[in-house]
N, C-alpha and C positions, 0 to 999 in steps of 0.2 A: 446250329444247337439252337433250342426252342425253349425260350424262359418265358413263364407267363408274365402277363402285364403286369399284375399286383407286385410280383416277386421284384419285377424290373424297378416299380415305381417305389419301394419299400428301397431298394437299393440306391436310387435316385436322392431319395430323402437323407438316407443315410451318409451318402457322398457329400451332400448339400452341407448338413450338419457338421462333419467332418472338417470339410474347409473353414466354416465359418468358427470352428473352435480352432483351427491351425491359426487363421488370421487374427483371431483376439488374442490366442497365445503370442502371436509376434508383435501386435502391439503391446502388449503388457511389457513385453522382454523390452523393446525400445524405448518406453517409456522407466522400466526401471534401469535400465543402463544410462539413460539421461540425468536420472539424479544420482544415480552413483557418480557419472563423471561431474557433477555440480558439487556434490559432497568432496571428491578430490581435489576438484578445483580450488573448494573455498579452504579446505585442511592445506591444500599447498600454499594458497596466499598466506595465510595465517603463518605456516613455518617459515615464509621469505618476510612477512614484518618481524616475528621476532627475532629473527636470523639480523636484519637490518639495525633492530634496535637492540642488540644485547653486546654489552660491553664485556669482550675477552678480557682484556687486560686490567686490572684491580689499579693501577696505578692511572689510568683513564678516569676511574670513578674520582678519585683523589682530584685530580685537574678540573673535572665538572663540578664538584663539590665547592672547590676553590675561589671559582669564579663569581664575582661580585653578583648580588641579587639585584635585577631593575627595582625600582619602586614601582608600588601600585599605579595603574594608569587611572586618572582623575574621569569620573563618569559625567556625562551631561549633566547639567542643570536641571530640574524637574519642570516640566512645563508650566505656564502659568495657570493659574486657577481658572475657572469656566468661567464668562462674562455674567456676571449677578445684578446688571444694571436694570433688566427687567423688571418693572413692578407686578406684583401679584396681581392687580388687576390686569394688566395688559398678559400676563401667562394666561388668565381665566377666559380673557378674551378669544385669543387665539385658539384653547382647548374646546370652547364652543364652536368656532369656525370650524376647526377638523370634526367635530362630532355632529354638525349640520350637513358638511359635506359629505361624510360618511353615510348619515341617513337617506340622502339626495341617491348616492349611489347607489344603497340596496334598493332603495324603491324604483330606480331605472333598469336595474336586474330583473325585478318581479316583473316589470311590464314587458318587458323581453320575453320571458320565460312565460 
């Protein structure tokens, strides 16, 4: 059977498009299934957690409430205040040194550029 070349090209193009669509649909289905599995796993984990921590016997609740409460833990003491022994003049001198260093750094970058 003889098929014109233009018709054959159209069929090839349609087949390529169908394969691409099928592949994309399959990828979407796989992604949706993974999301569903993740959701189901999350829900199952929540259910197990709730089951593990649910008190089914009301007398158990009374026993838990009857237990003595522990006193609150003491927190660590606050850190000491920062060292303020530097005088304002020394702080100004350090600031000037930093400013001079920054000026030299910018100048050296301009020379390289």
